[in-house]
Biopython code that builds the backbone (N, CA, C, O; Angstrom):
import numpy as np
from Bio.PDB.StructureBuilder import StructureBuilder

atoms = [
    (1, "MET", "N", (8.879, 39.472, -37.649)),
    (1, "MET", "CA", (8.263, 38.920, -36.532)),
    (1, "MET", "C", (7.417, 39.918, -36.100)),
    (1, "MET", "O", (7.766, 41.089, -36.244)),
    (2, "ASN", "N", (6.069, 39.566, -35.455)),
    (2, "ASN", "CA", (5.255, 40.396, -34.907)),
    (2, "ASN", "C", (5.410, 40.240, -33.370)),
    (2, "ASN", "O", (6.216, 39.469, -32.850)),
    (3, "ILE", "N", (4.583, 41.024, -32.717)),
    (3, "ILE", "CA", (4.370, 40.952, -31.208)),
    (3, "ILE", "C", (3.884, 39.554, -30.704)),
    (3, "ILE", "O", (4.397, 39.054, -29.703)),
    (4, "LYS", "N", (3.003, 38.998, -31.324)),
    (4, "LYS", "CA", (2.432, 37.757, -31.014)),
    (4, "LYS", "C", (3.453, 36.724, -30.897)),
    (4, "LYS", "O", (3.524, 35.950, -29.942)),
    (5, "THR", "N", (4.330, 36.734, -32.008)),
    (5, "THR", "CA", (5.281, 35.535, -32.063)),
    (5, "THR", "C", (6.353, 35.808, -31.167)),
    (5, "THR", "O", (6.901, 34.815, -30.689)),
    (6, "LEU", "N", (6.777, 36.933, -30.830)),
    (6, "LEU", "CA", (7.718, 37.056, -29.787)),
    (6, "LEU", "C", (7.249, 36.985, -28.157)),
    (6, "LEU", "O", (8.031, 36.742, -27.238)),
    (7, "GLY", "N", (5.836, 37.244, -28.008)),
    (7, "GLY", "CA", (5.290, 37.426, -26.766)),
    (7, "GLY", "C", (5.448, 36.184, -25.913)),
    (7, "GLY", "O", (5.937, 36.288, -24.788)),
    (8, "LEU", "N", (5.050, 34.988, -26.404)),
    (8, "LEU", "CA", (5.119, 33.772, -25.680)),
    (8, "LEU", "C", (6.569, 33.406, -25.238)),
    (8, "LEU", "O", (6.786, 33.060, -24.077)),
    (9, "PRO", "N", (7.530, 33.483, -26.142)),
    (9, "PRO", "CA", (8.872, 33.048, -25.738)),
    (9, "PRO", "C", (9.469, 34.098, -24.665)),
    (9, "PRO", "O", (10.136, 33.685, -23.716)),
    (10, "LEU", "N", (9.245, 35.252, -24.823)),
    (10, "LEU", "CA", (9.738, 36.290, -23.948)),
    (10, "LEU", "C", (9.094, 35.945, -22.480)),
    (10, "LEU", "O", (9.769, 35.806, -21.460)),
    (11, "ALA", "N", (7.764, 35.841, -22.551)),
    (11, "ALA", "CA", (6.951, 35.430, -21.262)),
    (11, "ALA", "C", (7.648, 34.192, -20.632)),
    (11, "ALA", "O", (8.019, 34.227, -19.458)),
    (12, "ALA", "N", (7.805, 33.208, -21.338)),
    (12, "ALA", "CA", (8.441, 31.985, -20.744)),
    (12, "ALA", "C", (9.643, 32.294, -20.172)),
    (12, "ALA", "O", (9.869, 32.028, -18.992)),
    (13, "ALA", "N", (10.553, 32.906, -20.990)),
    (13, "ALA", "CA", (11.901, 33.322, -20.483)),
    (13, "ALA", "C", (11.963, 34.233, -19.197)),
    (13, "ALA", "O", (12.881, 34.135, -18.382)),
    (14, "ALA", "N", (11.038, 35.024, -19.086)),
    (14, "ALA", "CA", (10.802, 35.875, -17.751)),
    (14, "ALA", "C", (10.241, 35.119, -16.761)),
    (14, "ALA", "O", (10.613, 35.406, -15.623)),
    (15, "PHE", "N", (9.408, 34.188, -16.883)),
    (15, "PHE", "CA", (8.937, 33.275, -15.740)),
    (15, "PHE", "C", (10.105, 32.486, -15.343)),
    (15, "PHE", "O", (10.345, 32.441, -14.136)),
    (16, "LEU", "N", (10.951, 31.792, -16.232)),
    (16, "LEU", "CA", (11.999, 30.835, -15.776)),
    (16, "LEU", "C", (13.027, 31.842, -14.992)),
    (16, "LEU", "O", (13.520, 31.499, -13.918)),
    (17, "ALA", "N", (13.278, 32.932, -15.515)),
    (17, "ALA", "CA", (14.156, 33.710, -14.651)),
    (17, "ALA", "C", (13.713, 34.116, -13.157)),
    (17, "ALA", "O", (14.415, 34.038, -12.149)),
    (18, "LEU", "N", (12.420, 34.553, -13.248)),
    (18, "LEU", "CA", (12.043, 34.603, -11.909)),
    (18, "LEU", "C", (11.906, 33.357, -10.942)),
    (18, "LEU", "O", (12.128, 33.347, -9.732)),
    (19, "ALA", "N", (11.555, 32.467, -11.621)),
    (19, "ALA", "CA", (11.572, 31.073, -10.882)),
    (19, "ALA", "C", (13.091, 30.551, -10.269)),
    (19, "ALA", "O", (13.281, 29.803, -9.310)),
    (20, "GLY", "N", (13.961, 31.116, -11.035)),
    (20, "GLY", "CA", (15.291, 30.667, -10.652)),
    (20, "GLY", "C", (15.699, 31.832, -9.412)),
    (20, "GLY", "O", (16.783, 31.653, -8.857)),
    (21, "CYS", "N", (14.990, 32.824, -9.044)),
    (21, "CYS", "CA", (15.520, 33.619, -8.213)),
    (21, "CYS", "C", (14.934, 33.123, -6.725)),
    (21, "CYS", "O", (15.361, 33.565, -5.658)),
    (22, "SER", "N", (13.980, 32.220, -6.842)),
    (22, "SER", "CA", (13.477, 31.952, -5.257)),
    (22, "SER", "C", (14.450, 30.957, -4.710)),
    (22, "SER", "O", (15.108, 30.193, -5.417)),
    (23, "THR", "N", (14.500, 31.019, -3.366)),
    (23, "THR", "CA", (15.303, 30.319, -2.412)),
    (23, "THR", "C", (14.484, 29.713, -1.381)),
    (23, "THR", "O", (14.117, 30.280, -0.352)),
    (24, "PRO", "N", (14.130, 28.101, -1.851)),
    (24, "PRO", "CA", (13.604, 27.505, -0.845)),
    (24, "PRO", "C", (14.077, 27.586, 0.528)),
    (24, "PRO", "O", (15.293, 27.507, 0.701)),
    (25, "THR", "N", (13.207, 27.751, 1.667)),
    (25, "THR", "CA", (13.732, 27.984, 3.015)),
    (25, "THR", "C", (12.876, 27.155, 3.791)),
    (25, "THR", "O", (11.717, 26.934, 3.441)),
    (26, "VAL", "N", (13.534, 26.541, 5.137)),
    (26, "VAL", "CA", (13.023, 26.072, 6.061)),
    (26, "VAL", "C", (12.853, 26.706, 7.367)),
    (26, "VAL", "O", (13.863, 26.942, 8.029)),
    (27, "VAL", "N", (11.789, 26.985, 7.781)),
    (27, "VAL", "CA", (11.488, 27.824, 9.100)),
    (27, "VAL", "C", (11.086, 26.795, 10.150)),
    (27, "VAL", "O", (10.097, 26.073, 10.028)),
    (28, "THR", "N", (11.857, 26.779, 11.110)),
    (28, "THR", "CA", (11.591, 25.817, 12.205)),
    (28, "THR", "C", (11.233, 26.669, 13.486)),
    (28, "THR", "O", (11.795, 27.710, 13.827)),
    (29, "LEU", "N", (10.184, 26.029, 14.136)),
    (29, "LEU", "CA", (9.811, 26.700, 15.367)),
    (29, "LEU", "C", (10.301, 25.952, 16.628)),
    (29, "LEU", "O", (10.869, 24.860, 16.598)),
    (30, "GLN", "N", (10.001, 26.704, 17.802)),
    (30, "GLN", "CA", (10.411, 25.904, 18.895)),
    (30, "GLN", "C", (9.799, 24.627, 19.272)),
    (30, "GLN", "O", (10.402, 23.722, 19.849)),
    (31, "ASN", "N", (8.633, 24.605, 18.936)),
    (31, "ASN", "CA", (7.928, 23.283, 19.269)),
    (31, "ASN", "C", (8.057, 22.187, 18.128)),
    (31, "ASN", "O", (7.340, 21.188, 18.077)),
    (32, "GLY", "N", (9.103, 22.509, 17.180)),
    (32, "GLY", "CA", (9.478, 21.416, 16.199)),
    (32, "GLY", "C", (8.729, 21.528, 15.039)),
    (32, "GLY", "O", (8.988, 20.752, 14.119)),
    (33, "THR", "N", (7.822, 22.375, 14.907)),
    (33, "THR", "CA", (6.894, 22.550, 13.465)),
    (33, "THR", "C", (7.906, 23.202, 12.488)),
    (33, "THR", "O", (8.701, 24.092, 12.787)),
    (34, "GLN", "N", (7.770, 22.682, 11.402)),
    (34, "GLN", "CA", (8.748, 23.122, 10.272)),
    (34, "GLN", "C", (7.877, 23.577, 9.205)),
    (34, "GLN", "O", (6.859, 22.945, 8.924)),
    (35, "TYR", "N", (8.264, 24.794, 8.502)),
    (35, "TYR", "CA", (7.547, 25.287, 7.363)),
    (35, "TYR", "C", (8.383, 25.347, 6.351)),
    (35, "TYR", "O", (9.455, 25.907, 6.579)),
    (36, "LEU", "N", (8.171, 24.867, 5.142)),
    (36, "LEU", "CA", (8.823, 24.967, 3.914)),
    (36, "LEU", "C", (8.190, 26.079, 3.045)),
    (36, "LEU", "O", (7.011, 26.075, 2.691)),
    (37, "THR", "N", (9.251, 27.193, 2.686)),
    (37, "THR", "CA", (8.520, 28.366, 2.049)),
    (37, "THR", "C", (9.354, 28.545, 0.722)),
    (37, "THR", "O", (10.519, 28.153, 0.653)),
    (38, "LYS", "N", (8.686, 29.173, -0.353)),
    (38, "LYS", "CA", (9.115, 29.311, -1.443)),
    (38, "LYS", "C", (10.376, 30.455, -1.467)),
    (38, "LYS", "O", (11.241, 30.369, -2.338)),
    (39, "ASP", "N", (10.405, 31.334, -0.631)),
    (39, "ASP", "CA", (11.337, 32.221, -0.559)),
    (39, "ASP", "C", (11.867, 32.658, 0.913)),
    (39, "ASP", "O", (11.242, 32.215, 1.877)),
    (40, "MET", "N", (12.701, 33.288, 1.082)),
    (40, "MET", "CA", (13.224, 33.603, 2.360)),
    (40, "MET", "C", (12.211, 34.424, 3.076)),
    (40, "MET", "O", (11.753, 35.365, 2.428)),
    (41, "PRO", "N", (11.754, 34.242, 4.341)),
    (41, "PRO", "CA", (10.724, 35.149, 5.019)),
    (41, "PRO", "C", (11.171, 36.433, 5.122)),
    (41, "PRO", "O", (12.353, 36.712, 5.322)),
    (42, "LYS", "N", (10.071, 37.431, 4.968)),
    (42, "LYS", "CA", (10.364, 38.875, 5.294)),
    (42, "LYS", "C", (10.918, 39.073, 6.575)),
    (42, "LYS", "O", (10.669, 38.269, 7.474)),
    (43, "THR", "N", (11.669, 40.093, 6.766)),
    (43, "THR", "CA", (12.386, 40.278, 8.130)),
    (43, "THR", "C", (11.201, 40.543, 9.055)),
    (43, "THR", "O", (10.070, 40.872, 8.699)),
    (44, "LYS", "N", (11.675, 40.332, 10.392)),
    (44, "LYS", "CA", (10.801, 40.674, 11.590)),
    (44, "LYS", "C", (10.093, 41.909, 11.370)),
    (44, "LYS", "O", (10.759, 42.883, 11.021)),
    (45, "THR", "N", (8.797, 42.028, 11.525)),
    (45, "THR", "CA", (8.063, 43.161, 11.496)),
    (45, "THR", "C", (8.006, 43.993, 12.906)),
    (45, "THR", "O", (8.381, 43.528, 13.983)),
    (46, "LYS", "N", (7.550, 45.110, 12.737)),
    (46, "LYS", "CA", (7.624, 46.050, 13.908)),
    (46, "LYS", "C", (6.804, 45.374, 14.965)),
    (46, "LYS", "O", (7.231, 45.589, 16.099)),
    (47, "ASP", "N", (5.837, 44.683, 14.901)),
    (47, "ASP", "CA", (5.119, 44.031, 15.953)),
    (47, "ASP", "C", (5.664, 42.679, 16.541)),
    (47, "ASP", "O", (5.189, 42.031, 17.474)),
    (48, "GLY", "N", (6.856, 42.386, 15.720)),
    (48, "GLY", "CA", (7.501, 41.105, 16.247)),
    (48, "GLY", "C", (7.081, 39.800, 15.667)),
    (48, "GLY", "O", (6.961, 38.774, 16.336)),
    (49, "PHE", "N", (6.870, 39.888, 14.425)),
    (49, "PHE", "CA", (6.289, 38.606, 13.730)),
    (49, "PHE", "C", (7.001, 38.455, 12.411)),
    (49, "PHE", "O", (7.140, 39.456, 11.708)),
    (50, "PHE", "N", (7.443, 37.338, 12.034)),
    (50, "PHE", "CA", (7.762, 36.644, 10.656)),
    (50, "PHE", "C", (6.514, 36.525, 9.956)),
    (50, "PHE", "O", (5.521, 36.061, 10.517)),
    (51, "GLU", "N", (6.507, 36.937, 8.703)),
    (51, "GLU", "CA", (5.527, 36.618, 7.782)),
    (51, "GLU", "C", (5.873, 35.901, 6.688)),
    (51, "GLU", "O", (6.878, 36.417, 6.199)),
    (52, "PHE", "N", (5.498, 34.900, 6.037)),
    (52, "PHE", "CA", (5.881, 34.175, 4.915)),
    (52, "PHE", "C", (4.517, 33.431, 4.429)),
    (52, "PHE", "O", (3.444, 33.379, 5.030)),
    (53, "GLU", "N", (4.894, 32.829, 3.075)),
    (53, "GLU", "CA", (3.960, 32.046, 2.519)),
    (53, "GLU", "C", (4.586, 30.561, 2.272)),
    (53, "GLU", "O", (5.650, 30.346, 1.691)),
    (54, "ASP", "N", (3.900, 29.787, 2.711)),
    (54, "ASP", "CA", (4.517, 28.203, 2.648)),
    (54, "ASP", "C", (4.314, 27.781, 1.309)),
    (54, "ASP", "O", (3.694, 28.448, 0.480)),
    (55, "ILE", "N", (4.896, 26.543, 1.068)),
    (55, "ILE", "CA", (4.837, 26.108, -0.381)),
    (55, "ILE", "C", (3.213, 25.703, -0.931)),
    (55, "ILE", "O", (2.936, 25.605, -2.126)),
    (56, "SER", "N", (2.405, 25.532, -0.019)),
    (56, "SER", "CA", (1.012, 25.372, -0.443)),
    (56, "SER", "C", (0.331, 26.618, -0.806)),
    (56, "SER", "O", (-0.765, 26.553, -1.363)),
    (57, "GLY", "N", (0.901, 27.797, -0.532)),
    (57, "GLY", "CA", (0.453, 29.007, -0.910)),
    (57, "GLY", "C", (-0.425, 29.645, 0.528)),
    (57, "GLY", "O", (-1.134, 30.643, 0.401)),
    (58, "ALA", "N", (-0.298, 29.050, 1.659)),
    (58, "ALA", "CA", (-0.984, 29.585, 2.779)),
    (58, "ALA", "C", (-0.140, 30.487, 3.416)),
    (58, "ALA", "O", (1.038, 30.201, 3.633)),
    (59, "LYS", "N", (-0.722, 31.741, 3.794)),
    (59, "LYS", "CA", (0.183, 32.792, 4.517)),
    (59, "LYS", "C", (0.284, 32.331, 6.025)),
    (59, "LYS", "O", (-0.663, 31.891, 6.677)),
    (60, "VAL", "N", (1.474, 32.485, 6.443)),
    (60, "VAL", "CA", (1.815, 32.010, 7.785)),
    (60, "VAL", "C", (2.432, 33.562, 8.488)),
    (60, "VAL", "O", (3.150, 34.376, 7.907)),
    (61, "LYS", "N", (1.963, 33.639, 9.724)),
    (61, "LYS", "CA", (2.647, 34.714, 10.418)),
    (61, "LYS", "C", (2.606, 34.110, 12.007)),
    (61, "LYS", "O", (1.662, 33.711, 12.688)),
    (62, "VAL", "N", (4.011, 34.222, 12.275)),
    (62, "VAL", "CA", (4.534, 33.580, 13.759)),
    (62, "VAL", "C", (5.174, 34.579, 14.245)),
    (62, "VAL", "O", (5.673, 35.461, 13.546)),
    (63, "LYS", "N", (5.235, 34.522, 15.895)),
    (63, "LYS", "CA", (5.968, 35.464, 16.587)),
    (63, "LYS", "C", (7.394, 35.125, 16.369)),
    (63, "LYS", "O", (7.673, 33.953, 16.117)),
    (64, "ALA", "N", (8.427, 36.117, 16.444)),
    (64, "ALA", "CA", (9.682, 35.926, 16.251)),
    (64, "ALA", "C", (10.235, 35.133, 17.389)),
    (64, "ALA", "O", (11.117, 34.297, 17.190)),
    (65, "ASP", "N", (9.741, 35.368, 18.586)),
    (65, "ASP", "CA", (10.282, 34.346, 19.664)),
    (65, "ASP", "C", (10.006, 33.168, 19.675)),
    (65, "ASP", "O", (10.539, 32.489, 20.553)),
    (66, "GLU", "N", (9.051, 32.491, 18.680)),
    (66, "GLU", "CA", (8.713, 31.165, 18.365)),
    (66, "GLU", "C", (9.874, 30.576, 17.543)),
    (66, "GLU", "O", (10.248, 29.417, 17.725)),
    (67, "VAL", "N", (10.446, 31.404, 16.621)),
    (67, "VAL", "CA", (11.084, 30.660, 15.616)),
    (67, "VAL", "C", (12.461, 30.552, 15.974)),
    (67, "VAL", "O", (13.068, 31.517, 16.437)),
    (68, "THR", "N", (13.061, 29.302, 15.766)),
    (68, "THR", "CA", (14.368, 28.740, 16.302)),
    (68, "THR", "C", (15.249, 28.979, 15.243)),
    (68, "THR", "O", (16.284, 29.590, 15.509)),
    (69, "THR", "N", (14.988, 28.523, 13.795)),
    (69, "THR", "CA", (16.169, 28.665, 12.924)),
    (69, "THR", "C", (15.321, 29.026, 11.464)),
    (69, "THR", "O", (14.162, 28.630, 11.334)),
    (70, "ILE", "N", (15.860, 29.647, 10.611)),
    (70, "ILE", "CA", (15.593, 29.976, 9.381)),
    (70, "ILE", "C", (16.736, 29.585, 8.429)),
    (70, "ILE", "O", (17.797, 30.209, 8.433)),
    (71, "ARG", "N", (16.530, 28.659, 7.703)),
    (71, "ARG", "CA", (17.810, 28.087, 6.736)),
    (71, "ARG", "C", (17.367, 27.764, 5.379)),
    (71, "ARG", "O", (16.200, 27.443, 5.153)),
    (72, "GLN", "N", (18.213, 27.835, 4.522)),
    (72, "GLN", "CA", (18.081, 27.790, 3.036)),
    (72, "GLN", "C", (18.026, 26.146, 2.944)),
    (72, "GLN", "O", (18.939, 25.485, 3.440)),
    (73, "GLU", "N", (16.999, 25.570, 2.336)),
    (73, "GLU", "CA", (16.844, 24.086, 2.031)),
    (73, "GLU", "C", (17.984, 23.751, 0.943)),
    (73, "GLU", "O", (18.268, 24.365, -0.086)),
    (74, "ASP", "N", (18.493, 22.699, 1.440)),
    (74, "ASP", "CA", (19.882, 22.054, 0.863)),
    (74, "ASP", "C", (19.191, 21.309, -0.644)),
    (74, "ASP", "O", (19.921, 20.690, -1.418)),
]
sb = StructureBuilder()
sb.init_structure("model")
sb.init_model(0)
sb.init_chain("A")
sb.init_seg("    ")
for serial, (resi, resn, name, xyz) in enumerate(atoms, 1):
    if name == "N":
        sb.init_residue(resn, " ", resi, " ")
    sb.init_atom(name, np.array(xyz, "f"), 0.0, 1.0, " ", f" {name:<3s}", serial, name[0])
structure = sb.get_structure()
């Protein structure tokens, strides 16, 4: 077997392994707004914000004081 024959299955296996590591999370703000994220948001930054990417791919940055809950999606 050559590298081209092994490349596609190995790439597919790596993609599936990485996809299995994601943890869908719901971030709820005090005003009731909810964001569904692909992964757990980064911890609070030094300037007091949470940064994450929602499921549509948009980058979101919210003040930690505005966040009510961060929980894993059921």
